[in-house]
Every structure is written in structure tokens, then in C-alpha cells.
N, C-alpha and C positions, 0 to 999 in steps of 0.2 A: 209432825213437821210437814209443810206443804211443798210438794215437788213441783218444779217448773224448769223450763229450758228455754233459752233464747233461740230465735230463728237461725242465728249463725251457728249455734251448737248443733241444731238439727241438721243443717246443711252439711256440716263437716263430719257428721256421724259421731260426735262425741257423746257418750252415754251420760245421762244426767247423774247416775249413781257415782260415776268417777269424779264428777265435780263436787258431789256432797262429801267425798272423802277429805276434801280440803276445807270444809266448813262453808255454810251458806253465805257468809259475809266476806269470803276471800275474794279479792280483786286480782284477776289474772293480768300480769304485766304485759305491756305491749312490746313488740319487736318489729323494727322497720322492715327487715328482710322478709319476715314472715308475712307482714301485711302486703308486701309487694307480691309474694308468691300467691297469697290468698286472692288478691285482686286479679292477677293474671289467670289463675285457675278459673275463677268465676266467669271471666269474660270468655275464656275458651269453652267452658261447659255450656254457656248459653248460645254458642255458635252451632247451629245444626250441621254445618259442613264438618266441623271438628268431631262432633259426636258420631257422624256417619263414617268418616274416613280414618279416624285415629282414636277409636274407643279404647283400645288396649293401652296406648300411651297415656290417655287421659286417666284411665283407671290406676296406672302406676303413679301418676302425679298425685292422685287423690290419696293413695296410701301414704306417700311421703308427707303430704300436707297434714294428714291426720296425726302422723307421728310427731311432726313439729308442734302442732297444737297441743297434743298430749304432753310432750316434753315441757312446753312452756307452762302448762297448767300445773304440772308436778314440780315446778321450780327447778328444772334442770339448768345446767350452766348454759350460757349464751352460745358457745361453739356447738354444743349438741343441737340446740334448737335451730341455729342457723344452718347446720349441716343438713338437716332434713328439709328446711325451708329452701335451701339452695337446690337440692335435688328435685323438690317439687316444682320450683320455678323452671329448672332446666328441662324437666320432663314435659312441662306445659308448653315450653317453647318448641320442643321436639314434636309434640302433638300438632302444633300449628304448622311446623315445617312439613311434616308428613302430609298434612291436609293440603298445603299449597302444592306440593309435588304431585299428589294424586289428582288434584283438580286440573293441574297443568297437563298431566298425562291424559286425562279424559278429554280435554280440549284438543290435544294433539291427535288422539285416536279419531275423534269426530271429524277433524279437519282432513286427516288422511283418507278416511272412508269417503268423504265428500269428493275429495280430489280424484280418487280412483274412479268413482262413478262418473264424474264429469269427463275424465279422459276416455273412458270406455264409450260413452255416448258420442264424444267427438270423433273417435276412430270409426264408430259405426256409421256416422253421418258422412265421414270422408269416403268410406267404401261405397256408400250409396251414391254419393256425388260422382265418383269416378265411373261407376256403372252407367249412370244417366248421361254423362258426357260422351261415353263411348257410343251409346245408342244415338245420341244427337249427331255424331260424326258420320254414322252410317246413313242417316236420313238426309244428308246434304244433297245427295244425288236424286232425291225424290221430287215430287211435284211441288209447286208453290205452296199448296195447302199443307203438304207435309213439312215444308221448310218453316212455315209459320208455327206448326206444332213443335218443331225442333227449337224454334226461338223461345216459345213458351217454356219448354223444358229447361232451356238454359237459364231462363229467368228464375225458375223454381230452384235450380241448382245454386244460383247466385244467392238466393235468400237463405238456402241451407248452409252455404259457406259462411254467410254472415252470422247465422245461428252458431255454427261451429266456432267462429272467432269469439263470439260472446262467451261461449262455454269455456274456451281456452283462457280468456281473461279471468273468468271466475275461478278456474283452477290455479292461476297465478296468484290471485288474491288469497286463496286458501293456503297456498304455500307461504305467502308473506305472513299470514296469521300464525302459522306454525313457527316460523322463524322468530316472530315477536314473542311468542309464548316461551320458546326455548331461551331467548335472551333474558326474559323476566325471571325465569327460574335460576339461571346462572347468576344474575345480578343479586338476587335474594341470598343465594348461597355464599357469594363473595362477601356481602354485607354481614351476614351472620358470622363467617369465619373471622373477619376483621374484628368484630366485637369480642369473640372468644379469645383471640390472640391478645387483645388489650386487657381482658380480664385476667389472663394468665401472666401478664406483664412479660410476655415473650418479646425477644428482639429478633428481627429478620437478619440472616447472614447468608453467605454463600454456601454454608453447610446445611442450612435449614433454620427452623425456629429454635432459638436458644433461650432456655429458662434457667436463671441462676438462683440456686437455693443456698443461702448463706449458712454459716456454721450454727445459727440459732436452732437448726433442726436437731443438733446433736449436743450432748454434754461434752466437756473437754475430754479428749482421748477416748471417747466412746463412739460406737458405731450404731447404737440403737436409736431409732427415731423417737423424739420426744412426743408426748401425747398431744401437744398443741399443734402438731403438724398435720392432723387429719384433714383439715379444711383444704390446705394446699394440695395434698395428695388426691383428695376427692375430686377437686376441680380438674386436675391433670388426667385422672382416670376417666372422668366423664367425657373429656375432650377426645381421648383415644378411643372410647367406646363409640363415639359418633363418627369417627374417621378411621375405620378399621384397616385401611390400606396404608396408613402412616406407621412407620417403625420408629423406634427410640434408641438412642445411644446415651447411656448414663455415665458421666465421667466424674471421678472423684479427685480432689486436690487437697493438699495440706500446706502449712507454712514450713519454714526450714528448721523449726525446733525439733530436736531428736534426730535419730539416724535416718538416712535415706531409706534403708530397708524397712524400718518400722513404719515410716510415713507412707511408703508405697502400699504396704499391707493394710494400714488404716484407711487409706483412700479407697482401696478396693472393697473393703468391708462396708464402708458408708455407701458406696455406689450400689452394692448388692442389697443393702437395707432398703434403699428406695425402690429397687426392682422388686423385691419381695412384697413391699407394701402395695405396689401396683398389681401384682399377680393376685394378691388376696382380694382385690377389688374387681377381678374378672378379666384383667388384661392378659392376653395370651403371652406366655413367657417367650415364645418364639419370636415375638416382635421386639423383645427387649435385650439389648446387649450392654455390657458394662466395661469400663476401662478404669484403672487406677494409676494415676500419674505421680502421686506423692508430691514432692516439692517442685516438680517440673511445671513449666508454663505459669509462673506467678503473674498476677495482674497488678501487683503493687510491691514495693520494697518490704523486705522482712526486718528492717532495722527498727520499725516502730510497731507498737501494739495495734494501731489502726491498720497498718499495712498487712500484718500477719493475719488479722481478722478477715480482711478481704480475700486473702489467699486460701483460707480454710473455707472451701465451698464444694458444692456439687452442681455440675452443669448438665441439664437435660436437653439433648438435641433431638428435635422432632423432624422427621424426614419430609420430603416432598410427597406429592400424591402417588408417586410411583414407588415409594418406599426406599428411596436412595438417600444416603448420607455420605458426604465427603469425609475422608479421613483427615485427622488433624495434621497440619503441616508442622514439621519440626524446624 
């Protein structure tokens, strides 16, 4: 049998032997999210700035992308393939963001050094100017020739003052460049945050960002997360990993079926299940708090099946950048 490999397989590090395990004529299915992740990674990998400033993040993205490709080639279920593809895409985006921040920091450092040098030179010239003006004042009582020399000295001082003014203008320009660079970094961070909020389907409220997880995460009267919830939890964990200063309050709710005591316990166990799922993905447990409200705070009437389904939910409240979350108002 003749062994061969495509350029794409070589680029992603997929061994030829692993492909042969599925037969030479097997066609690997396509996956849109995987193709997006692959394209984003290829663009980032070809960028020398990303390779220089975010090689570790790029390496992590490569590992996740390899796992997604391998899972697809082995015929794994779509959620598993898209799980690794999503992680690869996010890590590639993180690599680009790290690169942008480092480039901005380098520009700020260069501008700051230039500004300090300009200010030092301006102060030196100002000191020299003051000394020369003092000498000129003493020579006013001298002869006409000496007065002429004094006038020339004043002219020189005036030219140096003009030079100092130009240097000051240069320093102000450097400061303006620094301000623009900081504004650019801040704008990029805001844009990225808005995109992540939209992807999580979070809603902004006075308490923070609120993500509502419906009862599809759990079987009836159960508190164990279903296997199909991995993608949602992974997205939330990735968001919290990128913003380590934000804390989380996980609140569980039920419908009015059953006793109030049972429902309160069930709501607490479901909230705790979400917390445990996040901690297993690396989120510090000290950032996660839970509340179980049972039948309290319904969002719909319990008279219909549709209303009861809406009331069976888990709400995840993500704090502001200072880690603060307002308590629920009774």
C-alpha cells in the first residue's frame, strides 16, 4: 500500500498512520466551526508578530486544533469535535489579543522613553538659558562692545528657547501617541468583551451579566448535568479564565410542583452542580457562590406546563470588573 499525506495533514501534525486506520478511501467529513478555527489559526501562525509575542498561546491553540481534527477523523460526535474546535478558535483569538497588547505596551514604552529624553534635554537647555541670561544682565554696565556681545548672547538664548519649545511640542506629541495607543487597546478589549457576551447570550442588568440556563441541562427531579451541556459550560469557563477578576453567583430555581423544602434543596443541588462543573474546568472555587431559591422569584405562572418550564432554571450572574455582585432584591 502506498503511503501519502496531504499538506493540510502535515501542517496540523496528523500522522499518516492514524488516517490509514480508517482506510485509504475514507473521506473525513467537514465541520464549519472546525474550518473557522483552522482558518483563524493559519492566519495567526503566519503572522510573525503573533509567533514572537504569543507563541505559548499559539501552541495551546495548535494542540486543541489537532484534537478537533483527530476527533473528526475518528468519527467522533459533533459536540466533541466542536468543543476542541471552539477552544482552538478561542485560544487563537487570545494569542492575537496578547500580541496586540504586547505591541501596544512596546509602543507605550518607546513613547515614554522618548518623552523622558526630550524633557531632560529641555530642562538642560532651560538651565543653560537661565545662566546665559544672568551673564547678559551683568554685562549691561560694560562698554558698547560688551553690550553688543550681550545682545548676541541674548539672540543665542532666544534660539535655544525656540529649540526648547520645539522639543516640548515633540514631548506633547509623544504623549498624544501614548493616549491614542491606550485608547486603541481599550477599544479592542471592549469590542472583544461585547462579542463574548453575545456568544454567551448574556443579558446586562444592574446586578451584572446574567446567563439563564434552562431546565434542559437537567433531567426531571435530577441535579446531575446532562452530557450535552459541556459546550455551554466550556464557553462560560473560557470566559471566566480570560477575566479572572470577575466573580460568579449561581442561583437555582424550580417550579411550584412538590413541597417548598424539596424544591429549595433541588435548586441548591442544581446550582452546586454548575459550580462543580466550572471548578473541574479550572475556575477557582473562591470565585463561585451559589444560592438555592426553590419556588421563589418565578418568571412565569406555574398554572401551565410552559410557565413551569420557564421557572425551572439556573441563573449565572457574572460580576463587574471589581468582582462585585448586587444581592437579589426580595
